[in-house]
Steps between C-alpha positions, in 0.01 A plus 500: 500500500231717655582641842261499794337831577635638831149560638393142438815360659445715809139389532599134470770546763252660744243222487461283806631152407261323737196673353614429144558133587160458667309674219682292238436180694131584528474575126685179413274287722186657357633449145598136562171402662265702278331279245579486129535816298488738798788321670697485176457871433595590857808279480606656170441846648728411789759378249470832316565693821800278571628564148478876556693465826755273334563749219526790745754331728689285247820706500552482877429128550758223520493226235364251757213732592423557133485123440266442795271781389488367145413152630218640716375709208501192274306300759241778545443531126475123466245472782302793358486347154405156634215654701377683191491181296 
């Protein structure tokens, strides 16, 4: 399994959780309410970012957290694909 680069892990640990939450919430709301293809692409982009975060932090998460993140990822991809079609 590929290990996380120490620099990336440090940068993730230094981010302000409130700022990350608010920016993610804003992106999700824009993606959900944007019409058609634009909303679908934004939602799939958000799912891609979540996938990158999931892969980076997989080894340090509990099984329950992994399951929740996989469920959220599945929902985001589903919503993105439905908006595209």
